[in-house]
MOPAC internal coordinates of N, CA, C and O (Angstrom, degrees):
PM7 1SCF
backbone

  N    0.0000 0     0.00 0     0.00 0    0    0    0
  C    1.4577 1     0.00 0     0.00 0    1    0    0
  C    1.5357 1   110.78 1     0.00 0    2    1    0
  O    1.2310 1   121.25 1   138.86 1    3    2    1
  N    1.3490 1   115.21 1   -41.14 1    3    2    1
  C    1.4546 1   119.88 1  -179.35 1    5    3    2
  C    1.5286 1   110.70 1   -61.88 1    6    5    3
  O    1.2310 1   120.28 1   137.94 1    7    6    5
  N    1.3536 1   117.08 1   -42.06 1    7    6    5
  C    1.4669 1   121.05 1   179.41 1    9    7    6
  C    1.5263 1   110.85 1   -63.99 1   10    9    7
  O    1.2310 1   120.49 1   141.51 1   11   10    9
  N    1.3348 1   116.67 1   -38.49 1   11   10    9
  C    1.4548 1   121.11 1   179.51 1   13   11   10
  C    1.5311 1   110.04 1   -64.93 1   14   13   11
  O    1.2310 1   119.92 1   137.58 1   15   14   13
  N    1.3265 1   117.76 1   -42.42 1   15   14   13
  C    1.4634 1   121.64 1   179.20 1   17   15   14
  C    1.5124 1   111.25 1   -63.70 1   18   17   15
  O    1.2310 1   120.13 1   136.09 1   19   18   17
  N    1.3434 1   117.35 1   -43.91 1   19   18   17
  C    1.4556 1   120.62 1   178.33 1   21   19   18
  C    1.5245 1   111.34 1   -64.20 1   22   21   19
  O    1.2310 1   120.49 1   142.78 1   23   22   21
  N    1.3257 1   116.67 1   -37.22 1   23   22   21
  C    1.4632 1   120.64 1   178.24 1   25   23   22
  C    1.5214 1   111.62 1   -65.29 1   26   25   23
  O    1.2310 1   120.46 1   139.21 1   27   26   25
  N    1.3174 1   116.72 1   -40.79 1   27   26   25
  C    1.4740 1   121.36 1   179.26 1   29   27   26
  C    1.5249 1   109.55 1   -65.81 1   30   29   27
  O    1.2310 1   120.18 1   136.93 1   31   30   29
  N    1.3329 1   117.26 1   -43.07 1   31   30   29
  C    1.4712 1   120.98 1   178.98 1   33   31   30
  C    1.5268 1   110.03 1   -62.20 1   34   33   31
  O    1.2310 1   119.99 1   135.88 1   35   34   33
  N    1.3210 1   117.63 1   -44.12 1   35   34   33
  C    1.4703 1   120.91 1   179.79 1   37   35   34
  C    1.5276 1   110.58 1   -63.14 1   38   37   35
  O    1.2310 1   120.40 1   137.35 1   39   38   37
  N    1.3499 1   116.85 1   -42.65 1   39   38   37
  C    1.4497 1   121.24 1   179.49 1   41   39   38
  C    1.5287 1   111.56 1   -63.53 1   42   41   39
  O    1.2310 1   120.13 1   135.43 1   43   42   41
  N    1.3169 1   117.35 1   -44.57 1   43   42   41
  C    1.4637 1   121.24 1   178.86 1   45   43   42
  C    1.5238 1   111.22 1   -64.54 1   46   45   43
  O    1.2310 1   119.91 1   137.64 1   47   46   45
  N    1.3239 1   117.77 1   -42.36 1   47   46   45
  C    1.4671 1   120.82 1   179.22 1   49   47   46
  C    1.5133 1   110.48 1   -60.84 1   50   49   47
  O    1.2310 1   120.50 1   133.07 1   51   50   49
  N    1.3234 1   116.65 1   -46.93 1   51   50   49
  C    1.4699 1   120.62 1   179.14 1   53   51   50
  C    1.5217 1   111.05 1   -60.97 1   54   53   51
  O    1.2310 1   120.26 1   136.77 1   55   54   53
  N    1.3182 1   117.11 1   -43.23 1   55   54   53
  C    1.4637 1   121.28 1  -179.76 1   57   55   54
  C    1.5203 1   111.42 1   -64.07 1   58   57   55
  O    1.2310 1   119.98 1   136.99 1   59   58   57
  N    1.3324 1   117.65 1   -43.01 1   59   58   57
  C    1.4555 1   121.11 1  -179.58 1   61   59   58
  C    1.5211 1   111.48 1   -64.62 1   62   61   59
  O    1.2310 1   120.11 1   139.22 1   63   62   61
  N    1.3456 1   117.40 1   -40.78 1   63   62   61
  C    1.4596 1   120.19 1   178.03 1   65   63   62
  C    1.5164 1   110.53 1   -65.23 1   66   65   63
  O    1.2310 1   120.09 1   136.45 1   67   66   65
  N    1.3527 1   117.44 1   -43.55 1   67   66   65
  C    1.4664 1   119.83 1  -177.63 1   69   67   66
  C    1.5181 1   112.15 1   -67.61 1   70   69   67
  O    1.2310 1   120.04 1   152.19 1   71   70   69
  N    1.3193 1   117.52 1   -27.81 1   71   70   69
  C    1.4565 1   120.66 1   177.83 1   73   71   70
  C    1.5260 1   112.57 1   -84.72 1   74   73   71
  O    1.2310 1   120.44 1   173.93 1   75   74   73
  N    1.3208 1   116.75 1    -6.07 1   75   74   73
  C    1.4545 1   120.25 1  -179.97 1   77   75   74
  C    1.5074 1   113.79 1    78.31 1   78   77   75
  O    1.2310 1   120.03 1  -166.12 1   79   78   77
  N    1.3293 1   117.54 1    13.88 1   79   78   77
  C    1.4589 1   120.83 1  -179.51 1   81   79   78
  C    1.5214 1   110.48 1   -75.50 1   82   81   79
  O    1.2310 1   120.77 1   143.58 1   83   82   81
  N    1.3241 1   116.12 1   -36.42 1   83   82   81
  C    1.4604 1   121.08 1   176.67 1   85   83   82
  C    1.5194 1   106.81 1  -103.33 1   86   85   83
  O    1.2310 1   120.47 1   -64.71 1   87   86   85
  N    1.3171 1   116.70 1   115.29 1   87   86   85
  C    1.4648 1   120.43 1  -176.25 1   89   87   86
  C    1.5202 1   110.58 1   -86.00 1   90   89   87
  O    1.2310 1   121.05 1   -39.07 1   91   90   89
  N    1.2930 1   115.60 1   140.93 1   91   90   89
  C    1.4463 1   121.85 1   172.68 1   93   91   90
  C    1.5133 1   107.36 1  -104.63 1   94   93   91
  O    1.2310 1   120.66 1   -58.51 1   95   94   93
  N    1.3124 1   116.34 1   121.49 1   95   94   93
  C    1.4516 1   120.38 1   178.89 1   97   95   94
  C    1.5107 1   107.91 1  -126.00 1   98   97   95
  O    1.2310 1   121.37 1   -25.52 1   99   98   97
  N    1.2910 1   114.98 1   154.48 1   99   98   97
  C    1.4464 1   118.71 1   176.45 1  101   99   98
  C    1.5106 1   110.73 1   140.23 1  102  101   99
  O    1.2310 1   121.52 1    -5.05 1  103  102  101
  N    1.2746 1   114.69 1   174.95 1  103  102  101
  C    1.4490 1   121.17 1   179.26 1  105  103  102
  C    1.5115 1   109.85 1   139.37 1  106  105  103
  O    1.2310 1   120.83 1    -3.03 1  107  106  105
  N    1.2981 1   116.03 1   176.97 1  107  106  105
  C    1.4446 1   122.34 1  -176.55 1  109  107  106
  C    1.5177 1   110.85 1   -80.59 1  110  109  107
  O    1.2310 1   120.47 1   -47.65 1  111  110  109
  N    1.3246 1   116.70 1   132.35 1  111  110  109
  C    1.4553 1   122.61 1   173.38 1  113  111  110
  C    1.5107 1   106.14 1  -124.36 1  114  113  111
  O    1.2310 1   120.32 1   -65.70 1  115  114  113
  N    1.2914 1   117.00 1   114.30 1  115  114  113
  C    1.4630 1   120.56 1  -179.29 1  117  115  114
  C    1.5031 1   110.71 1   167.74 1  118  117  115
  O    1.2310 1   121.10 1    13.80 1  119  118  117
  N    1.3333 1   115.51 1  -166.20 1  119  118  117
  C    1.4640 1   119.76 1  -176.38 1  121  119  118
  C    1.5274 1   111.94 1   -60.91 1  122  121  119
  O    1.2310 1   121.20 1   -30.72 1  123  122  121
  N    1.3141 1   115.31 1   149.28 1  123  122  121
  C    1.4565 1   121.85 1   177.85 1  125  123  122
  C    1.5208 1   108.75 1  -113.38 1  126  125  123
  O    1.2310 1   120.87 1    -9.07 1  127  126  125
  N    1.3139 1   115.94 1   170.93 1  127  126  125
  C    1.4611 1   119.81 1   179.31 1  129  127  126
  C    1.5138 1   111.11 1   -63.20 1  130  129  127
  O    1.2310 1   119.86 1   151.06 1  131  130  129
  N    1.3306 1   117.88 1   -28.94 1  131  130  129
  C    1.4563 1   121.00 1   179.77 1  133  131  130
  C    1.5292 1   110.85 1   -72.23 1  134  133  131
  O    1.2310 1   120.39 1   149.04 1  135  134  133
  N    1.3346 1   116.86 1   -30.96 1  135  134  133
  C    1.4544 1   123.17 1   177.93 1  137  135  134
  C    1.5274 1   113.34 1    53.39 1  138  137  135
  O    1.2310 1   120.23 1  -138.87 1  139  138  137
  N    1.3397 1   117.16 1    41.13 1  139  138  137
  C    1.4573 1   122.53 1   175.79 1  141  139  138
  C    1.5267 1   107.00 1   -82.16 1  142  141  139
  O    1.2310 1   121.07 1   -69.76 1  143  142  141
  N    1.3523 1   115.57 1   110.24 1  143  142  141
  C    1.4624 1   118.84 1  -172.12 1  145  143  142
  C    1.5165 1   113.69 1  -126.78 1  146  145  143
  O    1.2310 1   119.43 1  -177.51 1  147  146  145
  N    1.3381 1   118.69 1     2.49 1  147  146  145
  C    1.4590 1   120.63 1   177.83 1  149  147  146
  C    1.5280 1   109.62 1  -133.74 1  150  149  147
  O    1.2310 1   121.05 1   -19.85 1  151  150  149
  N    1.3252 1   115.60 1   160.15 1  151  150  149
  C    1.4562 1   120.88 1   176.08 1  153  151  150
  C    1.5302 1   109.60 1   -59.56 1  154  153  151
  O    1.2310 1   120.44 1   136.26 1  155  154  153
  N    1.3113 1   116.76 1   -43.74 1  155  154  153
  C    1.4767 1   119.74 1  -178.99 1  157  155  154
  C    1.5218 1   110.54 1   -57.94 1  158  157  155
  O    1.2310 1   120.21 1   134.40 1  159  158  157
  N    1.3280 1   117.20 1   -45.60 1  159  158  157
  C    1.4661 1   120.63 1   178.31 1  161  159  158
  C    1.5359 1   110.85 1   -64.39 1  162  161  159
  O    1.2310 1   120.22 1   140.95 1  163  162  161
  N    1.3288 1   117.19 1   -39.05 1  163  162  161
  C    1.4677 1   120.98 1  -179.65 1  165  163  162
  C    1.5276 1   111.12 1   -64.13 1  166  165  163
  O    1.2310 1   120.48 1   141.20 1  167  166  165
  N    1.3348 1   116.69 1   -38.80 1  167  166  165
  C    1.4561 1   120.76 1  -179.97 1  169  167  166
  C    1.5324 1   111.87 1   -68.47 1  170  169  167
  O    1.2310 1   120.37 1   159.18 1  171  170  169
  N    1.3183 1   116.89 1   -20.82 1  171  170  169
  C    1.4709 1   121.77 1   178.98 1  173  171  170
  C    1.5207 1   112.67 1  -101.04 1  174  173  171
  O    1.2310 1   119.99 1   173.44 1  175  174  173
  N    1.3339 1   117.63 1    -6.56 1  175  174  173
  C    1.4615 1   121.98 1  -175.15 1  177  175  174
  C    1.5128 1   111.85 1   -78.05 1  178  177  175
  O    1.2310 1   121.46 1   -13.93 1  179  178  177
  N    1.3335 1   114.81 1   166.07 1  179  178  177
  C    1.4640 1   121.15 1   176.97 1  181  179  178
  C    1.5414 1   109.93 1   -79.20 1  182  181  179
  O    1.2310 1   121.40 1   -19.05 1  183  182  181
  N    1.3164 1   114.94 1   160.95 1  183  182  181
  C    1.4597 1   121.27 1   175.65 1  185  183  182
  C    1.5251 1   109.21 1   -56.85 1  186  185  183
  O    1.2310 1   120.73 1   -41.06 1  187  186  185
  N    1.3199 1   116.22 1   138.94 1  187  186  185
  C    1.4573 1   125.39 1   178.20 1  189  187  186
  C    1.5357 1   114.59 1    72.97 1  190  189  187
  O    1.2310 1   119.74 1  -172.85 1  191  190  189
  N    1.3260 1   118.10 1     7.15 1  191  190  189
  C    1.4694 1   119.86 1   175.97 1  193  191  190
  C    1.5224 1   108.56 1   -63.97 1  194  193  191
  O    1.2310 1   120.43 1   -41.84 1  195  194  193
  N    1.3091 1   116.79 1   138.16 1  195  194  193
  C    1.4598 1   122.16 1   179.08 1  197  195  194
  C    1.5332 1   109.62 1   -77.72 1  198  197  195
  O    1.2310 1   120.65 1   -41.89 1  199  198  197
  N    1.3188 1   116.36 1   138.11 1  199  198  197
  C    1.4612 1   121.04 1  -178.05 1  201  199  198
  C    1.5272 1   110.94 1  -131.94 1  202  201  199
  O    1.2310 1   121.45 1   -29.16 1  203  202  201
  N    1.3231 1   114.83 1   150.84 1  203  202  201
  C    1.4544 1   123.02 1   168.89 1  205  203  202
  C    1.5198 1   105.46 1  -133.81 1  206  205  203
  O    1.2310 1   120.42 1   -71.76 1  207  206  205
  N    1.3216 1   116.81 1   108.24 1  207  206  205
  C    1.4652 1   121.65 1  -175.42 1  209  207  206
  C    1.5241 1   110.52 1  -115.98 1  210  209  207
  O    1.2310 1   121.08 1   -38.94 1  211  210  209
  N    1.3180 1   115.54 1   141.06 1  211  210  209
  C    1.4562 1   122.15 1   176.11 1  213  211  210
  C    1.5163 1   108.05 1  -117.65 1  214  213  211
  O    1.2310 1   120.72 1   -54.64 1  215  214  213
  N    1.3231 1   116.24 1   125.36 1  215  214  213
  C    1.4534 1   120.50 1  -178.50 1  217  215  214
  C    1.5137 1   111.12 1   179.27 1  218  217  215
  O    1.2310 1   121.61 1    34.89 1  219  218  217
  N    1.3200 1   114.53 1  -145.11 1  219  218  217
  C    1.4615 1   120.10 1  -171.77 1  221  219  218
  C    1.5324 1   110.70 1  -133.99 1  222  221  219
  O    1.2310 1   120.54 1   -40.31 1  223  222  221
  N    1.3059 1   116.58 1   139.69 1  223  222  221
  C    1.4671 1   121.88 1   169.10 1  225  223  222
  C    1.5100 1   105.58 1   -89.95 1  226  225  223
  O    1.2310 1   121.17 1   -62.46 1  227  226  225
  N    1.3285 1   115.37 1   117.54 1  227  226  225
  C    1.4555 1   119.54 1  -172.76 1  229  227  226
  C    1.5206 1   114.13 1   -97.38 1  230  229  227
  O    1.2310 1   120.62 1   156.30 1  231  230  229
  N    1.3497 1   116.43 1   -23.70 1  231  230  229
  C    1.4624 1   118.50 1   177.65 1  233  231  230
  C    1.5105 1   111.04 1  -164.26 1  234  233  231
  O    1.2310 1   121.63 1   -22.53 1  235  234  233
  N    1.3414 1   114.48 1   157.47 1  235  234  233
  C    1.4555 1   122.04 1   174.64 1  237  235  234
  C    1.5232 1   108.12 1   -90.98 1  238  237  235
  O    1.2310 1   120.70 1   -45.55 1  239  238  237
  N    1.3304 1   116.27 1   134.45 1  239  238  237
  C    1.4550 1   120.96 1  -179.87 1  241  239  238
  C    1.5375 1   112.51 1  -104.23 1  242  241  239
  O    1.2310 1   120.74 1   174.37 1  243  242  241
  N    1.3347 1   116.19 1    -5.63 1  243  242  241
  C    1.4562 1   120.71 1  -178.61 1  245  243  242
  C    1.5179 1   111.12 1    96.47 1  246  245  243
  O    1.2310 1   120.28 1   -21.92 1  247  246  245
  N    1.3023 1   117.07 1   158.08 1  247  246  245
  C    1.4535 1   124.17 1   177.52 1  249  247  246
  C    1.5340 1   112.36 1    54.04 1  250  249  247
  O    1.2310 1   120.63 1  -136.05 1  251  250  249
  N    1.3450 1   116.41 1    43.95 1  251  250  249
  C    1.4623 1   124.35 1   177.68 1  253  251  250
  C    1.5407 1   113.64 1    64.80 1  254  253  251
  O    1.2310 1   120.68 1  -160.19 1  255  254  253
  N    1.3136 1   116.31 1    19.81 1  255  254  253
  C    1.4618 1   121.08 1   178.16 1  257  255  254
  C    1.5369 1   109.23 1  -109.52 1  258  257  255
  O    1.2310 1   121.58 1   -35.65 1  259  258  257
  N    1.3395 1   114.58 1   144.35 1  259  258  257
  C    1.4674 1   121.22 1  -175.91 1  261  259  258
  C    1.5149 1   109.64 1  -138.88 1  262  261  259
  O    1.2310 1   121.41 1   -24.49 1  263  262  261
  N    1.3153 1   114.91 1   155.51 1  263  262  261
  C    1.4513 1   121.93 1   175.27 1  265  263  262
  C    1.5259 1   107.29 1   -91.36 1  266  265  263
  O    1.2310 1   120.28 1   -53.65 1  267  266  265
  N    1.3296 1   117.07 1   126.35 1  267  266  265
  C    1.4647 1   123.07 1  -177.59 1  269  267  266
  C    1.5185 1   108.69 1  -121.49 1  270  269  267
  O    1.2310 1   120.54 1   -37.94 1  271  270  269
  N    1.3369 1   116.57 1   142.06 1  271  270  269
  C    1.4691 1   119.28 1   175.77 1  273  271  270
  C    1.5128 1   110.61 1  -140.52 1  274  273  271
  O    1.2310 1   122.23 1   -30.51 1  275  274  273
  N    1.3244 1   113.34 1   149.49 1  275  274  273
  C    1.4575 1   121.72 1   168.80 1  277  275  274
  C    1.5164 1   107.07 1  -133.97 1  278  277  275
  O    1.2310 1   119.87 1     9.24 1  279  278  277
  N    1.3047 1   117.85 1  -170.76 1  279  278  277
  C    1.4687 1   120.80 1  -176.15 1  281  279  278
  C    1.5229 1   113.15 1   -68.75 1  282  281  279
  O    1.2310 1   119.91 1   166.70 1  283  282  281
  N    1.3386 1   117.77 1   -13.30 1  283  282  281
  C    1.4680 1   120.33 1  -177.46 1  285  283  282
  C    1.5237 1   113.77 1  -100.94 1  286  285  283
  O    1.2310 1   119.73 1   166.60 1  287  286  285
  N    1.3410 1   118.11 1   -13.40 1  287  286  285
  C    1.4539 1   119.07 1  -178.16 1  289  287  286
  C    1.5141 1   112.86 1   163.30 1  290  289  287
  O    1.2310 1   121.97 1    13.36 1  291  290  289
  N    1.3456 1   113.83 1  -166.64 1  291  290  289
  C    1.4637 1   122.07 1  -176.08 1  293  291  290
  C    1.5193 1   109.15 1  -137.66 1  294  293  291
  O    1.2310 1   121.00 1   -31.17 1  295  294  293
  N    1.3327 1   115.70 1   148.83 1  295  294  293
  C    1.4637 1   120.78 1   175.99 1  297  295  294
  C    1.5191 1   110.42 1  -162.37 1  298  297  295
  O    1.2310 1   121.02 1    -6.80 1  299  298  297
  N    1.3043 1   115.65 1   173.20 1  299  298  297
  C    1.4554 1   122.28 1   177.86 1  301  299  298
  C    1.5253 1   109.88 1   -90.36 1  302  301  299
  O    1.2310 1   121.77 1   -41.12 1  303  302  301
  N    1.3317 1   114.22 1   138.88 1  303  302  301
  C    1.4620 1   119.93 1   173.48 1  305  303  302
  C    1.5241 1   107.75 1  -123.65 1  306  305  303
  O    1.2310 1   120.75 1   -31.74 1  307  306  305
  N    1.3172 1   116.18 1   148.26 1  307  306  305
  C    1.4563 1   122.85 1  -179.90 1  309  307  306
  C    1.5232 1   107.62 1  -113.09 1  310  309  307
  O    1.2310 1   120.56 1   -66.54 1  311  310  309
  N    1.3312 1   116.54 1   113.46 1  311  310  309
  C    1.4707 1   122.15 1  -178.92 1  313  311  310
  C    1.5175 1   108.66 1  -119.22 1  314  313  311
  O    1.2310 1   120.48 1   -70.07 1  315  314  313
  N    1.3218 1   116.69 1   109.93 1  315  314  313
  C    1.4601 1   120.68 1   177.42 1  317  315  314
  C    1.5299 1   109.56 1   -61.12 1  318  317  315
  O    1.2310 1   120.84 1   -35.03 1  319  318  317
  N    1.3215 1   116.00 1   144.97 1  319  318  317
  C    1.4729 1   120.81 1  -178.73 1  321  319  318
  C    1.5201 1   113.06 1   -52.10 1  322  321  319
  O    1.2310 1   120.08 1   140.74 1  323  322  321
  N    1.3311 1   117.45 1   -39.26 1  323  322  321
  C    1.4690 1   119.30 1  -177.79 1  325  323  322
  C    1.5175 1   113.39 1   -76.53 1  326  325  323
  O    1.2310 1   119.22 1   168.54 1  327  326  325
  N    1.3371 1   119.09 1   -11.46 1  327  326  325
  C    1.4657 1   122.16 1   177.94 1  329  327  326
  C    1.5261 1   112.96 1   -80.66 1  330  329  327
  O    1.2310 1   120.24 1   167.75 1  331  330  329
  N    1.3150 1   117.15 1   -12.25 1  331  330  329
  C    1.4722 1   120.41 1   178.38 1  333  331  330
  C    1.5266 1   111.05 1   -71.38 1  334  333  331
  O    1.2310 1   120.01 1   151.07 1  335  334  333
  N    1.3239 1   117.58 1   -28.93 1  335  334  333
  C    1.4732 1   121.90 1   179.23 1  337  335  334
  C    1.5292 1   112.38 1    50.07 1  338  337  335
  O    1.2310 1   120.41 1  -139.61 1  339  338  337
  N    1.3195 1   116.82 1    40.39 1  339  338  337
  C    1.4652 1   120.82 1   176.78 1  341  339  338
  C    1.5226 1   114.55 1    81.49 1  342  341  339
  O    1.2310 1   119.45 1   177.33 1  343  342  341
  N    1.3293 1   118.65 1    -2.67 1  343  342  341
  C    1.4615 1   122.26 1  -179.48 1  345  343  342
  C    1.5205 1   109.99 1   -68.69 1  346  345  343
  O    1.2310 1   120.51 1   -46.97 1  347  346  345
  N    1.3022 1   116.64 1   133.03 1  347  346  345
  C    1.4684 1   122.08 1   177.06 1  349  347  346
  C    1.5254 1   107.39 1  -115.24 1  350  349  347
  O    1.2310 1   120.14 1   -52.08 1  351  350  349
  N    1.3252 1   117.33 1   127.92 1  351  350  349
  C    1.4670 1   121.30 1   179.83 1  353  351  350
  C    1.5312 1   109.77 1  -131.05 1  354  353  351
  O    1.2310 1   121.69 1   -22.33 1  355  354  353
  N    1.3151 1   114.38 1   157.67 1  355  354  353
  C    1.4576 1   122.41 1   174.14 1  357  355  354
  C    1.5351 1   106.64 1  -121.34 1  358  357  355
  O    1.2310 1   119.64 1    -6.15 1  359  358  357
  N    1.3352 1   118.28 1   173.85 1  359  358  357
  C    1.4634 1   119.46 1   176.80 1  361  359  358
  C    1.5264 1   113.26 1   -61.46 1  362  361  359
  O    1.2310 1   119.68 1   166.60 1  363  362  361
  N    1.3398 1   118.21 1   -13.40 1  363  362  361
  C    1.4585 1   121.91 1   179.14 1  365  363  362
  C    1.5323 1   112.96 1   -95.92 1  366  365  363
  O    1.2310 1   120.26 1   177.41 1  367  366  365
  N    1.3397 1   117.11 1    -2.59 1  367  366  365
  C    1.4662 1   120.76 1  -178.49 1  369  367  366
  C    1.5163 1   109.48 1   -89.50 1  370  369  367
  O    1.2310 1   120.64 1   -59.51 1  371  370  369
  N    1.3434 1   116.38 1   120.49 1  371  370  369
  C    1.4610 1   119.77 1   175.96 1  373  371  370
  C    1.5206 1   108.08 1   -76.95 1  374  373  371
  O    1.2310 1   120.93 1   -49.93 1  375  374  373
  N    1.3300 1   115.84 1   130.07 1  375  374  373
  C    1.4628 1   121.31 1  -177.78 1  377  375  374
  C    1.5267 1   110.51 1  -124.71 1  378  377  375
  O    1.2310 1   122.03 1   -21.72 1  379  378  377
  N    1.3078 1   113.71 1   158.28 1  379  378  377
  C    1.4633 1   121.77 1   171.99 1  381  379  378
  C    1.5153 1   106.36 1  -115.56 1  382  381  379
  O    1.2310 1   120.36 1   -55.97 1  383  382  381
  N    1.3295 1   116.92 1   124.03 1  383  382  381
  C    1.4478 1   120.56 1   177.02 1  385  383  382
  C    1.5109 1   109.58 1  -116.63 1  386  385  383
  O    1.2310 1   121.26 1   -38.02 1  387  386  385
  N    1.3076 1   115.19 1   141.98 1  387  386  385
  C    1.4600 1   121.44 1   175.57 1  389  387  386
  C    1.5116 1   108.00 1  -125.80 1  390  389  387
  O    1.2310 1   120.92 1   -41.19 1  391  390  389
  N    1.3036 1   115.85 1   138.81 1  391  390  389
  C    1.4534 1   120.91 1  -179.67 1  393  391  390
  C    1.5008 1   110.96 1   179.56 1  394  393  391
  O    1.2310 1   121.13 1    30.31 1  395  394  393
  N    1.3338 1   115.45 1  -149.69 1  395  394  393
  C    1.4556 1   119.31 1   179.09 1  397  395  394
  C    1.5125 1   110.80 1  -138.66 1  398  397  395
  O    1.2310 1   122.12 1   -25.73 1  399  398  397
  N    1.3177 1   113.54 1   154.27 1  399  398  397
  C    1.4592 1   121.21 1   177.99 1  401  399  398
  C    1.5296 1   108.70 1   -71.22 1  402  401  399
  O    1.2310 1   120.89 1   -44.18 1  403  402  401
  N    1.3243 1   115.90 1   135.82 1  403  402  401
  C    1.4597 1   122.20 1   176.59 1  405  403  402
  C    1.5223 1   106.77 1  -123.77 1  406  405  403
  O    1.2310 1   120.78 1   -71.47 1  407  406  405
  N    1.3163 1   116.11 1   108.53 1  407  406  405
  C    1.4633 1   120.90 1   179.75 1  409  407  406
  C    1.5149 1   107.94 1   -99.36 1  410  409  407
  O    1.2310 1   121.26 1   -58.54 1  411  410  409
  N    1.3393 1   115.20 1   121.46 1  411  410  409
  C    1.4567 1   122.04 1   179.67 1  413  411  410
  C    1.5294 1   106.92 1  -127.60 1  414  413  411
  O    1.2310 1   121.13 1   -82.37 1  415  414  413
  N    1.3201 1   115.44 1    97.63 1  415  414  413
  C    1.4651 1   119.60 1  -175.59 1  417  415  414
  C    1.5149 1   109.65 1    68.16 1  418  417  415
  O    1.2310 1   120.43 1    46.69 1  419  418  417
  N    1.3278 1   116.78 1  -133.31 1  419  418  417
  C    1.4716 1   118.61 1  -178.68 1  421  419  418
  C    1.5313 1   113.58 1   -81.04 1  422  421  419
  O    1.2310 1   120.30 1   173.74 1  423  422  421
  N    1.3184 1   117.03 1    -6.26 1  423  422  421
  C    1.4582 1   120.52 1  -174.22 1  425  423  422
  C    1.5355 1   111.54 1  -103.73 1  426  425  423
  O    1.2310 1   121.44 1   -41.32 1  427  426  425
  N    1.3192 1   114.86 1   138.68 1  427  426  425
  C    1.4649 1   120.65 1   173.92 1  429  427  426
  C    1.5297 1   107.92 1  -116.47 1  430  429  427
  O    1.2310 1   121.09 1   -37.00 1  431  430  429
  N    1.3202 1   115.51 1   143.00 1  431  430  429
  C    1.4500 1   121.35 1   174.26 1  433  431  430
  C    1.5147 1   106.85 1  -142.15 1  434  433  431
  O    1.2310 1   121.35 1    -8.46 1  435  434  433
  N    1.3239 1   115.02 1   171.54 1  435  434  433
  C    1.4555 1   120.19 1   176.57 1  437  435  434
  C    1.5206 1   108.88 1  -109.17 1  438  437  435
  O    1.2310 1   120.82 1   -54.50 1  439  438  437
  N    1.3403 1   116.04 1   125.50 1  439  438  437
  C    1.4561 1   120.89 1   170.02 1  441  439  438
  C    1.5202 1   105.70 1   -87.45 1  442  441  439
  O    1.2310 1   121.02 1   -69.79 1  443  442  441
  N    1.3120 1   115.66 1   110.21 1  443  442  441
  C    1.4736 1   122.13 1  -173.95 1  445  443  442
  C    1.5315 1   109.76 1   -83.19 1  446  445  443
  O    1.2310 1   120.99 1   -47.02 1  447  446  445
  N    1.3238 1   115.72 1   132.98 1  447  446  445
  C    1.4692 1   122.02 1   175.01 1  449  447  446
  C    1.5166 1   110.71 1  -100.41 1  450  449  447
  O    1.2310 1   120.56 1   140.52 1  451  450  449
  N    1.3427 1   116.54 1   -39.48 1  451  450  449
  C    1.4594 1   120.49 1   178.65 1  453  451  450
  C    1.5174 1   109.86 1  -138.59 1  454  453  451
  O    1.2310 1   121.66 1   -32.13 1  455  454  453
  N    1.3206 1   114.42 1   147.87 1  455  454  453
  C    1.4566 1   121.09 1   175.61 1  457  455  454
  C    1.5254 1   107.76 1  -138.50 1  458  457  455
  O    1.2310 1   121.08 1   -46.16 1  459  458  457
  N    1.3365 1   115.55 1   133.84 1  459  458  457
  C    1.4472 1   121.56 1   177.74 1  461  459  458
  C    1.5025 1   108.61 1  -136.62 1  462  461  459
  O    1.2310 1   120.51 1   -27.61 1  463  462  461
  N    1.3264 1   116.63 1   152.39 1  463  462  461
  C    1.4631 1   121.36 1   175.72 1  465  463  462
  C    1.5213 1   107.89 1   -87.61 1  466  465  463
  O    1.2310 1   121.47 1   -37.31 1  467  466  465
  N    1.3155 1   114.79 1   142.69 1  467  466  465
  C    1.4557 1   119.25 1  -179.28 1  469  467  466
  C    1.5013 1   110.45 1   -97.47 1  470  469  467
  O    1.2310 1   120.10 1   180.00 1  471  470  469

């Protein structure tokens, strides 16, 4: 009976994960080998370079795009609505954003994966 119960639990767990009902979250959050940590560095980085920037969102530009600044410069960041995770910030809130550089023609922006208040 015990083996049957364990088998049923294993089967249900596998089914729930495969259906996406039980979410797996986690992973490393911290410096990357690229070590892009300022707007100036991000503007000079290659497409898809990983970044971790600390600064301020100063205004909303529409269509999930925002103006971001740190002590080295300013640029556009793209933060999907679901990436905010309920976080509310003002232009005075220091934030940490992690994501990657997205170069589209002459313009570079950051596609943000995570944002946290500092």
